[in-house]
C-alpha positions in Angstrom: 122.4 56.5 87.8 119.2 57.6 85.4 117.2 59.0 88.0 120.7 61.0 89.4 120.8 62.6 85.8 117.2 63.3 85.5 117.3 65.0 88.9 119.9 67.1 88.2 118.3 68.2 84.5 115.3 69.0 86.1 117.1 70.9 89.0 118.9 73.0 86.5 116.0 73.7 83.9 114.3 75.1 87.2 117.3 77.3 88.0 117.7 78.2 84.2 114.2 78.9 83.5 112.4 80.0 86.6 112.6 83.7 85.2 113.4 86.7 87.7 110.8 88.0 89.6 111.3 91.4 89.1 110.1 91.9 85.7 112.5 94.4 83.7 111.7 97.1 81.3 113.6 98.9 78.8 114.8 102.0 80.1 115.0 104.8 77.8 111.7 104.6 76.5 108.5 106.2 76.8 106.9 106.9 80.5 103.9 108.6 81.7 103.5 109.3 85.4 99.9 109.4 86.5 98.4 111.7 89.2 99.6 110.5 92.7 97.0 109.8 95.0 97.0 110.2 98.8 96.2 106.8 100.5 96.8 107.7 103.7 93.6 106.0 106.0 94.0 107.7 109.4 95.2 111.1 111.0 95.0 114.6 109.7 96.5 113.9 106.8 94.1 111.5 105.7 93.0 112.1 101.8 94.4 115.7 102.0 95.1 116.5 98.4 97.6 119.3 99.2 100.3 116.6 100.0 100.1 115.4 96.6 101.1 118.7 94.9 104.4 119.0 93.3 105.1 114.9 93.6 104.3 114.4 90.1 107.1 116.9 88.8 109.6 115.6 91.3 109.2 111.9 89.8 109.4 113.3 86.1 112.5 115.4 87.0 114.4 112.1 88.5 113.1 110.1 85.4 114.4 112.4 83.3 117.4 112.2 85.2 117.4 108.4 84.9 117.2 108.5 81.1 113.1 108.2 80.6 111.3 109.9 78.1 108.4 111.6 79.7 105.0 111.4 77.5 102.1 113.8 78.5 99.8 111.2 77.5 99.2 108.1 78.8 98.2 106.3 75.5 101.7 107.0 73.9 103.5 105.7 76.9 105.3 102.4 77.0 105.7 102.3 80.8 103.1 104.0 83.2 104.3 105.2 86.5 101.8 105.5 89.3 102.6 106.5 92.9 100.6 106.4 96.0 101.4 108.0 99.5 100.6 105.4 102.1 101.7 106.8 105.4 102.5 110.2 106.9 103.2 110.6 110.6 105.0 113.5 112.5 107.3 112.1 115.5 107.8 115.0 117.9 111.0 114.5 120.6 111.5 116.8 123.5 114.8 117.0 125.7 115.1 119.6 128.6 118.2 119.9 130.8 118.2 122.7 133.2 117.9 126.0 130.7 118.6 124.0 127.8 115.4 122.9 125.5 115.4 121.0 122.6 112.4 120.0 120.5 112.8 117.7 117.2 110.0 117.0 114.6 110.7 114.4 112.2 108.0 114.1 109.3 108.0 110.1 108.1 106.7 109.5 104.8 105.9 106.2 103.1 104.9 105.8 99.2 104.0 103.1 97.0 105.2 102.9 93.2 103.5 100.9 90.6 105.0 100.3 87.1 102.9 99.2 84.6 103.3 98.2 80.7 101.4 99.5 78.3 98.5 97.3 78.5 97.9 97.8 82.1 99.8 94.9 83.3 101.7 95.4 86.6 105.3 94.9 86.3 107.0 96.0 89.4 105.8 97.4 92.8 108.2 99.1 95.4 107.7 100.9 98.6 109.7 103.5 100.2 110.2 105.4 103.3 112.0 108.4 104.1 112.1 111.2 106.8 113.0 115.0 107.2 113.8 116.2 110.7 113.6 120.0 111.9 115.7 120.6 115.1 114.7 123.8 117.4 116.5 124.5 120.7 116.5 127.2 123.1 118.5 128.4 126.1 117.7 131.1 128.8 113.9 130.6 127.1 115.2 132.4 123.8 113.8 130.1 121.0 115.7 129.4 117.8 112.9 128.0 115.7 110.3 126.0 117.1 106.9 125.6 115.3 106.5 122.7 113.1 106.2 124.0 109.4 105.3 122.4 106.4 108.9 123.0 104.7 109.8 119.7 106.7 107.0 117.9 105.3 107.8 118.9 101.7 111.5 117.6 102.1 110.3 114.7 103.4 108.1 114.1 100.2 110.9 114.9 97.9 113.2 112.8 99.6 110.6 109.5 99.5 110.1 110.7 95.7 113.7 110.3 94.8 114.3 107.4 96.7 111.2 105.6 95.2 112.0 106.8 91.8 115.6 105.6 92.0 114.3 102.2 93.3 111.8 101.5 90.7 113.0 103.3 87.2 
């Protein structure tokens, strides 16, 4: 009987004091968004700094919507948010049927967000992936679009940033 009681107490203690794996942090505190890094290792977009342009602004906009106070100096921040681009790929799908032609370009982007406290301790890490698609069609060889443009990539970056910020902040 004593062993049963001791076992139950041990189990209760483990469940009550195990702690949550996701460390929480107080919203409405001061947030610093560090510069975004491109950690894409392969392909034509590896280390391309142009992909990271504007990402910090999108992250700051979403963070402000969620109630964070954005600070311009890391020393003043209670929470530091860092983002890195991990993957970018363009999927091209083509389909033809007689005189009808359809091209679909999908840009897929994967980003990781890291949240640190003021002392540099990692509080949380999250990965988000999103894609943006552009479709062009033609009939009787009259094209209505076609070439892949950077607008699709920018849309995919923005979608991924918003998704990542909503998951982690």
